[in-house]
C-alpha positions as CSV (number, residue, x, y, z in Angstrom):
1,M,0.0,-0.1,-0.3
2,Y,1.7,3.4,-1.0
3,P,0.9,6.3,0.9
4,L,-1.6,8.2,-0.3
5,V,-2.3,12.7,-0.6
6,G,-3.7,14.0,2.6
7,F,-6.8,16.7,2.5
8,V,-6.8,20.0,4.7
9,C,-8.8,23.0,5.2
10,K,-6.0,25.5,4.8
11,P,-8.0,29.1,3.8
12,R,-5.7,32.1,3.7
13,R,-6.3,35.8,4.5
14,E,-7.2,37.2,1.1
15,V,-8.1,40.6,-0.5
16,G,-11.2,39.7,-3.2
17,K,-12.6,36.4,-1.7
18,V,-16.4,34.9,-2.7
19,L,-18.6,34.4,0.3
20,K,-21.4,32.6,-1.3
21,K,-22.9,29.7,1.1
22,G,-25.3,28.3,-1.6
23,R,-28.0,26.6,-0.7
24,P,-28.4,22.2,-0.6
25,S,-29.6,22.2,-4.1
26,D,-26.7,24.3,-5.7
27,L,-24.2,22.4,-7.6
28,K,-20.9,22.3,-6.3
29,I,-17.9,22.7,-8.8
30,G,-14.2,22.4,-7.5
31,I,-11.6,24.1,-9.1
32,L,-8.3,22.4,-8.9
33,T,-4.7,23.9,-9.7
34,P,-2.0,21.1,-8.8
35,M,0.4,23.6,-7.7
36,P,1.1,25.3,-4.6
37,Y,-0.9,28.3,-3.4
38,E,1.7,30.8,-4.3
39,A,1.6,29.5,-7.9
40,A,-1.8,28.5,-8.2
41,V,-3.0,32.2,-7.0
42,S,-1.6,33.5,-10.2
43,S,-3.0,31.4,-12.2
44,L,-5.7,32.9,-14.5
45,F,-8.2,30.0,-15.1
46,M,-8.1,29.7,-11.1
47,Q,-8.9,33.1,-10.8
48,L,-11.6,33.5,-14.1
49,A,-13.6,30.1,-13.3
50,Y,-13.9,30.9,-9.6
51,Y,-15.5,34.3,-10.4
52,Y,-17.3,33.7,-13.1
53,L,-18.9,30.2,-11.7
54,N,-19.8,32.2,-8.2
55,S,-21.6,35.1,-10.4
56,L,-24.0,32.0,-11.6
57,E,-27.0,30.9,-9.9
58,N,-27.7,27.8,-8.5
59,I,-23.5,27.2,-8.9
60,V,-21.1,27.4,-5.8
61,A,-17.5,27.2,-6.5
62,F,-14.4,26.3,-4.4
63,R,-11.0,26.5,-4.9
64,Y,-8.1,23.5,-4.5
65,V,-4.4,23.5,-4.2
66,Y,-1.7,21.1,-4.0
67,D,1.2,21.0,-1.7
68,G,3.7,18.7,-3.0
69,E,6.4,19.2,0.0
70,E,3.5,18.0,2.1
71,D,1.6,16.3,-0.1
72,V,-1.6,17.4,0.6
73,V,-4.7,18.7,-1.1
74,E,-5.9,22.7,0.5
75,A,-9.1,23.5,0.5
76,L,-9.3,27.4,0.5
77,D,-12.8,27.6,0.9
78,A,-15.4,25.7,2.4
79,C,-13.8,22.4,4.7
80,L,-15.5,20.6,1.4
81,N,-13.4,16.9,0.4
82,P,-13.5,17.3,-3.3
83,K,-14.9,13.7,-3.8
84,N,-18.2,15.1,-2.5
85,L,-18.7,17.7,-5.2
86,D,-20.4,17.2,-8.7
87,A,-17.4,18.0,-10.6
88,L,-13.8,18.9,-10.4
89,L,-12.2,21.6,-13.1
90,I,-8.6,21.0,-13.1
91,S,-6.2,23.1,-15.1
92,A,-2.8,21.0,-16.3
93,S,-0.6,23.4,-17.9
94,F,2.3,20.7,-18.6
95,E,2.3,17.0,-19.0
96,L,4.5,16.5,-15.8
97,D,0.9,17.9,-14.3
98,Y,-0.5,14.5,-15.0
99,P,1.0,12.1,-12.4
100,Y,0.5,14.5,-9.9
101,I,-3.5,15.0,-10.6
102,A,-3.7,11.1,-10.4
103,R,-1.9,11.1,-7.1
104,I,-4.3,13.7,-5.8
105,L,-7.2,12.0,-7.5
106,A,-6.5,8.6,-6.0
107,G,-5.6,9.9,-2.6
108,L,-8.9,11.3,-2.3
109,G,-11.1,8.3,-3.2
110,I,-11.8,9.8,-6.9
111,L,-9.9,7.2,-9.1
112,P,-10.2,4.5,-10.5
113,R,-13.2,6.6,-12.0
114,K,-16.8,4.7,-12.7
115,D,-19.1,6.1,-15.7
116,T,-21.7,7.2,-13.4
117,A,-19.3,8.3,-10.3
118,R,-19.5,12.0,-9.0
119,P,-17.6,14.2,-9.2
120,I,-16.8,14.6,-13.2
121,V,-13.5,14.7,-13.6
122,V,-12.8,17.7,-16.2
123,V,-9.1,18.6,-17.3
124,G,-8.4,20.9,-19.6
125,G,-4.9,23.3,-20.8
126,L,-2.7,23.5,-23.5
127,S,-1.2,20.0,-23.2
128,P,-4.6,18.4,-22.2
129,T,-5.8,20.0,-25.7
130,S,-2.7,19.0,-27.5
131,N,-3.1,15.5,-26.8
132,P,-5.9,14.0,-24.3
133,L,-4.8,10.3,-24.6
134,P,-2.8,10.2,-21.7
135,L,-5.4,11.3,-19.4
136,S,-7.9,8.5,-20.5
137,K,-7.5,6.8,-17.2
138,I,-7.6,10.1,-15.0
139,A,-10.2,12.3,-16.7
140,D,-14.1,11.7,-17.4
141,V,-13.7,14.6,-20.0
142,V,-11.1,16.6,-21.7
143,V,-11.9,20.3,-23.0
144,I,-10.5,20.7,-26.3
145,G,-9.4,24.4,-26.3
146,E,-10.2,27.4,-24.1
147,A,-12.3,27.7,-21.1
148,E,-14.6,30.6,-21.7
149,P,-16.8,29.4,-24.4
150,I,-16.9,26.3,-22.4
151,L,-17.8,27.0,-18.5
152,D,-21.5,27.5,-19.7
153,K,-21.8,24.5,-21.6
154,L,-20.6,22.3,-19.2
155,I,-22.9,23.6,-16.0
156,D,-26.0,22.8,-18.4
157,L,-24.8,19.0,-19.2
158,L,-23.7,18.8,-15.4
159,G,-28.1,19.2,-14.8
160,Y,-28.5,15.9,-16.7
161,S,-28.9,12.7,-14.8
162,N,-26.2,11.2,-16.8
163,P,-23.9,14.2,-17.9
164,L,-21.3,12.1,-19.7
165,S,-23.6,10.9,-22.0
166,K,-24.3,14.0,-23.3
167,M,-20.7,15.3,-22.9
168,R,-19.7,12.5,-25.2
169,E,-21.8,14.7,-28.2
170,E,-20.2,18.2,-27.4
171,E,-17.8,18.7,-30.3
172,N,-15.3,20.4,-27.6
173,L,-15.2,17.9,-25.3
174,M,-13.7,14.6,-25.3
175,T,-14.6,11.6,-23.4
176,F,-13.2,8.1,-23.0
177,P,-12.9,5.9,-25.2
178,P,-12.5,8.9,-27.8
179,E,-15.2,9.2,-30.2
180,G,-15.5,11.1,-33.4
181,L,-13.6,14.4,-34.3
182,K,-13.3,17.2,-31.7
183,R,-12.6,20.6,-32.2
184,K,-11.0,23.0,-30.4
185,A,-13.0,25.8,-28.6
186,L,-12.1,29.4,-29.6
187,V,-12.8,33.0,-28.2
188,R,-12.7,34.8,-31.1
189,D,-13.2,38.1,-29.5
190,L,-10.9,39.1,-25.9
191,D,-12.6,42.0,-26.0
192,N,-15.8,40.3,-25.1
193,A,-14.8,37.3,-23.0
194,F,-15.5,37.4,-19.3
195,F,-12.3,38.7,-17.7
196,P,-12.2,38.5,-13.7
197,I,-11.4,41.9,-13.2
198,T,-11.6,41.5,-9.5
199,Q,-9.3,38.6,-8.5
200,T,-7.8,37.1,-5.1
201,H,-4.7,38.6,-3.6
202,P,-3.2,36.7,-0.9
203,L,-1.9,39.1,2.1
204,D,0.2,36.8,4.1
205,E,2.3,35.0,0.6
206,E,4.2,36.7,-2.0
207,P,2.7,35.0,-5.6
208,A,4.7,33.4,-8.0
209,Y,5.1,36.9,-9.8
210,G,4.5,39.2,-7.0
211,H,1.6,41.3,-6.3
212,G,-0.6,43.5,-8.7
213,L,-3.3,43.3,-11.1
214,R,-3.1,40.1,-13.4
215,I,-4.0,40.4,-17.1
216,E,-4.1,38.7,-20.2
217,I,-3.3,41.1,-23.0
218,S,-2.7,38.9,-26.1
219,R,-3.3,34.9,-26.5
220,G,-1.6,33.1,-29.2
221,C,1.4,34.0,-31.2
222,R,2.0,35.5,-35.1
223,R,5.5,33.5,-34.9
224,F,4.7,29.6,-35.1
225,C,8.4,28.8,-33.8
226,A,9.0,25.4,-34.7
227,F,9.3,23.9,-30.8
228,C,6.2,26.1,-29.2
229,L,3.1,23.8,-28.4
230,E,1.6,26.8,-27.4
231,G,1.9,28.9,-30.3
232,H,0.9,26.4,-32.3
233,V,-2.0,25.5,-30.2
234,S,-3.4,28.6,-28.8
235,A,-3.6,29.9,-32.8
236,P,-4.7,32.4,-34.1
237,F,-3.0,35.2,-32.4
238,R,-5.6,37.8,-30.4
239,Y,-5.2,40.6,-28.1
240,R,-7.5,43.1,-26.1
241,S,-8.3,46.4,-27.6
242,L,-6.1,49.4,-25.5
243,S,-9.6,50.8,-24.5
244,R,-10.3,47.5,-23.2
245,V,-6.9,46.9,-21.6
246,E,-7.2,50.2,-20.0
247,D,-10.5,49.6,-18.5
248,I,-9.7,46.4,-17.0
249,I,-6.3,48.1,-15.4
250,S,-8.0,51.5,-14.4
251,K,-10.8,49.2,-12.4
252,G,-9.1,46.2,-11.2
253,L,-6.3,48.7,-9.2
254,K,-8.9,50.8,-7.2
255,L,-10.0,47.1,-6.2
256,I,-6.5,45.9,-4.9
257,L,-5.0,49.3,-4.0
258,L,-1.8,48.6,-5.9
259,K,0.0,49.9,-8.4
260,R,1.2,46.9,-10.4
261,V,0.3,45.0,-13.0
262,I,1.6,41.9,-14.0
263,F,0.7,41.3,-17.8
264,Y,0.2,38.1,-19.7
265,S,1.1,37.0,-22.9
266,L,3.5,35.3,-25.3
267,S,4.2,37.8,-28.0
268,F,3.9,40.9,-26.1
269,F,5.5,43.3,-28.3
270,D,3.2,41.7,-31.0
271,V,0.5,43.6,-29.5
272,P,0.6,47.1,-31.4
273,Y,-0.4,49.4,-28.8
274,A,2.2,47.4,-26.2
275,E,5.0,50.1,-26.3
276,T,2.7,52.9,-25.9
277,L,0.6,51.5,-23.1
278,L,3.9,51.2,-21.0
279,E,4.8,54.3,-21.5
280,K,1.2,55.6,-20.2
281,L,1.8,53.4,-17.1
282,V,5.3,54.9,-16.5
283,S,3.7,58.5,-16.6
284,E,1.4,57.5,-13.9
285,G,3.7,55.6,-12.1
286,V,1.9,52.3,-12.1
287,E,4.9,49.6,-12.0
288,F,4.3,46.6,-14.4
289,S,5.8,43.2,-15.5
290,V,6.0,42.1,-18.6
291,P,7.0,38.3,-19.6
292,S,9.7,36.6,-21.6
293,L,10.2,38.7,-24.7
294,R,11.9,37.6,-28.3
295,P,15.4,39.4,-28.8
296,D,14.2,40.5,-32.2
297,Y,11.3,42.6,-30.3
298,L,13.6,44.4,-27.9
299,T,15.2,47.5,-28.3
300,E,17.2,49.9,-25.8
301,K,14.1,52.2,-25.7
302,R,12.1,49.2,-24.8
303,V,14.8,47.9,-22.2
304,E,14.4,51.4,-20.6
305,L,10.9,51.7,-20.4
306,I,10.9,47.9,-18.5
307,A,13.5,49.1,-16.5
308,R,11.4,52.3,-15.6
309,G,8.4,49.9,-14.7
310,G,10.1,48.6,-11.9
311,Q,10.8,45.3,-13.5
312,R,14.4,44.2,-12.0
313,T,14.9,40.9,-14.4
314,L,14.7,41.0,-18.1
315,T,13.8,37.5,-19.4
316,I,15.0,37.4,-23.3
317,A,13.9,33.9,-25.3
318,P,16.6,33.5,-28.2
319,E,16.8,29.8,-27.7
320,I,20.1,29.1,-29.7
321,L,22.6,31.4,-31.2
322,I,23.6,29.5,-34.6
323,P,21.6,30.9,-37.5
324,E,21.2,28.1,-39.3
325,I,19.3,26.7,-36.8
326,S,17.6,30.0,-35.1
327,C,16.1,31.2,-38.0
328,P,14.4,28.1,-39.7
329,I,12.9,27.1,-36.3
330,G,11.5,30.5,-36.0
331,K,14.1,32.7,-33.9
332,C,16.0,34.5,-36.4
333,F,17.8,38.1,-34.6
334,D,21.1,39.4,-34.8
335,I,23.3,38.0,-32.1
336,E,25.3,41.9,-32.2
337,S,22.2,43.4,-31.3
338,L,21.8,40.9,-28.7
339,K,24.8,41.7,-27.3
340,E,24.5,45.4,-27.5
341,L,20.7,44.3,-25.4
342,L,22.8,42.8,-22.8
343,I,25.1,45.7,-22.1
344,H,22.2,47.8,-22.2
345,S,20.2,46.0,-19.6
346,A,23.1,46.3,-17.2
347,L,23.5,50.3,-18.0
348,A,19.5,50.5,-17.6
349,G,19.7,49.0,-14.2
350,F,18.5,45.4,-14.3
351,R,20.1,43.0,-11.8
352,H,19.5,40.2,-13.8
353,V,18.7,39.3,-17.2
354,K,17.7,35.5,-17.9
355,L,18.2,33.9,-21.0
356,Y,16.1,30.8,-22.2
357,L,18.3,28.8,-24.3
358,M,17.4,25.7,-26.0
359,T,19.7,22.6,-27.2
360,G,19.1,18.7,-28.7
361,F,18.0,20.5,-32.3
362,P,18.4,17.7,-35.3
363,K,21.6,18.2,-36.3
364,E,23.3,20.8,-33.5
365,D,26.7,20.6,-33.0
366,V,26.4,21.6,-29.0
367,E,30.1,22.3,-29.4
368,V,29.7,25.2,-31.2
369,S,26.2,26.4,-29.7
370,V,28.4,26.3,-26.3
371,N,31.2,28.2,-27.6
372,A,28.5,31.1,-29.3
373,I,27.1,31.5,-25.8
374,G,30.4,31.7,-24.6
375,K,31.7,34.5,-26.8
376,L,28.4,36.7,-26.2
377,I,29.3,36.2,-22.5
378,Q,32.8,37.2,-22.8
379,E,32.0,40.1,-25.4
380,V,29.4,41.5,-22.6
381,L,31.7,41.0,-19.7
382,K,34.5,42.7,-21.7
383,A,32.2,45.8,-22.7
384,G,33.4,48.0,-20.1
385,V,30.3,48.5,-18.1
386,R,29.9,47.0,-14.5
387,I,28.4,43.7,-14.7
388,P,26.4,42.4,-11.5
389,P,27.3,39.5,-10.0
390,N,25.2,36.4,-11.5
391,F,23.9,39.3,-14.0
392,L,23.5,36.7,-16.9
393,R,21.2,33.3,-15.5
394,L,21.3,30.8,-18.5
395,S,18.2,28.3,-18.3
396,V,19.2,25.8,-21.0
397,N,16.6,23.2,-22.0
398,L,17.0,20.2,-24.2
399,L,14.3,20.5,-27.1
400,V,11.2,18.2,-26.0
401,P,8.7,17.3,-28.8
402,K,5.3,18.3,-28.5
403,P,2.2,17.2,-30.5
404,W,0.7,19.8,-33.0
405,T,4.5,21.5,-33.6
406,P,7.0,20.1,-36.5
407,F,8.9,18.2,-33.8
408,Q,5.8,16.0,-33.0
409,Y,7.8,13.2,-35.4
410,L,10.8,12.9,-33.2
411,P,10.7,10.4,-30.9
412,P,10.7,10.9,-26.9
413,Q,14.1,8.9,-27.1
414,H,15.9,11.7,-29.0
415,V,15.8,13.7,-25.7
416,K,17.8,11.0,-23.8
417,Q,20.0,11.4,-26.4
418,K,20.7,14.7,-25.8
419,E,21.6,14.6,-22.3
420,G,25.3,15.3,-22.7
421,N,24.2,18.5,-23.8
422,L,23.4,19.6,-20.6
423,R,26.4,18.3,-19.2
424,L,28.7,20.8,-21.9
425,F,26.5,23.8,-21.2
426,Q,27.2,23.2,-17.5
427,K,31.0,22.3,-17.7
428,S,31.5,25.5,-20.4
429,L,30.0,28.3,-18.8
430,G,29.0,29.6,-15.7
431,G,31.1,32.3,-13.4
432,K,31.0,35.1,-11.3
433,C,28.7,37.1,-13.6
434,V,27.0,33.8,-14.9
435,E,24.6,31.5,-13.6
436,V,23.9,28.3,-15.1
437,E,20.6,26.2,-14.6
438,T,19.7,23.2,-16.5
439,H,17.0,20.9,-16.3
440,S,16.6,17.2,-15.5
441,A,17.2,14.8,-18.8
442,D,15.2,12.3,-17.2
443,W,12.4,14.4,-16.5
444,L,12.5,16.0,-19.9
445,F,12.4,12.4,-21.2
446,A,9.5,11.7,-19.2
447,Q,7.7,15.3,-20.3
448,A,7.9,14.0,-24.0
449,L,7.1,10.3,-23.2
450,I,3.8,11.4,-21.5
451,G,3.5,14.2,-23.8
452,L,3.8,12.3,-27.4
453,G,2.0,9.0,-25.4
454,D,-1.4,7.2,-26.5
455,A,-3.8,5.8,-24.1
456,R,-1.3,3.0,-22.9
457,I,0.6,6.0,-21.2
458,S,-2.0,6.2,-19.2
459,N,-1.1,3.5,-16.7
460,L,2.5,4.6,-16.2
461,V,0.7,8.1,-15.8
462,V,-1.5,6.5,-12.9
463,E,1.0,3.8,-11.1
464,L,3.7,7.0,-11.1
465,G,1.0,9.0,-9.3
466,V,0.1,6.6,-6.8
467,R,3.5,5.3,-5.9
468,G,4.9,8.7,-5.7
469,V,6.7,11.4,-8.4
470,T,9.9,10.5,-8.2
471,L,12.5,9.4,-10.7
472,G,13.3,6.0,-9.0
473,N,9.6,5.1,-9.3
474,L,9.8,6.9,-13.2
475,K,12.5,4.4,-14.0
476,R,11.2,1.2,-12.2
477,L,7.3,1.5,-13.8
478,I,9.6,1.6,-17.3
479,R,11.2,-1.2,-16.9
480,E,7.5,-2.6,-15.3
481,L,5.5,-1.6,-17.6
482,K,8.0,-2.3,-20.8
483,I,7.5,1.3,-21.5
484,D,11.0,1.1,-24.1
485,E,8.9,-1.7,-26.2
486,L,6.4,0.5,-27.3
487,R,7.6,1.5,-30.9
488,Y,7.0,5.7,-30.8
489,V,9.6,5.6,-28.0
490,K,12.7,4.9,-30.0
491,E,11.1,5.8,-33.7
492,G,8.6,8.2,-33.4
493,W,5.3,8.1,-34.9
494,E,4.7,8.0,-39.0
495,E,1.0,8.9,-37.7
496,P,0.3,10.1,-34.8
497,P,-2.8,9.0,-33.3
498,W,-3.7,12.2,-31.3
499,M,-4.3,13.2,-35.1
500,K,-7.0,10.9,-35.7
501,Y,-9.3,12.4,-32.9
502,L,-8.7,16.3,-32.7
503,D,-8.9,19.1,-35.2
504,L,-7.2,22.3,-33.9
505,G,-7.1,24.0,-37.1
506,I,-3.4,23.1,-37.8
507,N,-3.0,21.5,-41.1
508,P,-0.9,18.1,-40.9
509,K,0.8,18.9,-44.3
510,Y,2.6,22.2,-42.8
511,L,3.6,20.0,-40.3
512,E,4.8,17.2,-41.9
513,T,7.2,19.5,-44.4
514,R,8.4,21.7,-41.9
515,Y,9.6,19.0,-40.6
516,R,11.4,17.3,-43.1
517,I,12.9,21.1,-43.8
518,L,14.1,21.5,-40.2
519,V,16.2,18.1,-40.3
520,S,17.4,18.5,-43.4
521,N,18.5,21.8,-43.3
522,T,19.6,22.5,-39.5
523,N,23.4,21.8,-39.7
């Protein structure tokens, strides 16, 4: 018998908490974010679902988070065990969330699933949308696409005596075993979509991105970088109008009595008014935080503007400094300009610049990659300006193939084969002004294994969750379940199984053709 996750009631002192008791006849909906409170409170889905559902008659929504260190599910509102709910909505951003979800559900007595059992377990997010099959032993329903168009539909269907039979008929909801072709739910006009201007803000804990008003300024991306799941799955690129964003900021800041805005965007400076908006916020004394940025979208003016907005770490995502690779994958930029931006960032007062780097591309020479970033670092350090300690923070990741991207045809084993790349980055770079962070190749391999898996991989997900999400258990389960014998692990997919069940608006011929170009042209 494996130790099971615990359940505790742990309400926080918060601004913006919904006080709604409801009636015994009301539908009780849980919103579970499988991460610690400090990170979960920054989840826009949790904020959106919490306020929208509680605004409806005959619905009461409750929030739950998961503390991995203590191995407990925490109820933030009423002390109601999730197994007593009508439905549990779970947001999963990444493939490695799945084992934790399985662990939580098993510990609460919600796994294994039964067709007529409540709560109905509904999972959504970017990874589930891209490939729901690994969730077949965990979820009753997977939402394909975006939340806003689906919430009302889910509530209506939960009113039926057998909601799952109705959900099987919906084109944006996948049940198991899959039936028919499912299409992506999409918000066409962000201005008219519900947005939670009122938000919960903790009084005693520091949220992941700090305190401030959280606002999604855009969704999707114009660039379609070959490795990027979000850029492909969340297409097309859309943004809220300047007037709508200004209205949200004006009203939202009054509610929280703070003067700081946290922007959510995959491609911030693709929003045509982004620079103008930042200038206005600076003039009004409002601080802000912007997400990671493309190097080709940054200018010295924008660097200074972000610094004046109070941000102390500038995050740039060049991925790789080899033009023969960076341009075909969608990250074409001038390395000399990047060097000048890094120098200017130090002059502008940034304490740190974080660079997101990626290695493991087909036909990449890792020594050339390491030498290129090493040369850039040396030129910055010799520029004659004061560089603070640990000014450059390199976050080095392996290429992890994702569904609905051109690299989906690579096998998960490709990740393991590139493990030495990370060691070379660690060994060759670093110093007084440079900090190098790499991620575990084993967990990146697990990410690919799950993300590119079919329904068979769901057994691994559940067992890993129940036994405990550790590398030791992962390796044992790969042996016990003979995962290495699954053909896709070493050879990849010729016809990825998720594409048989999903229409996300992406032409399969584009994926195949671009993959062939990337594999043949990257040197």
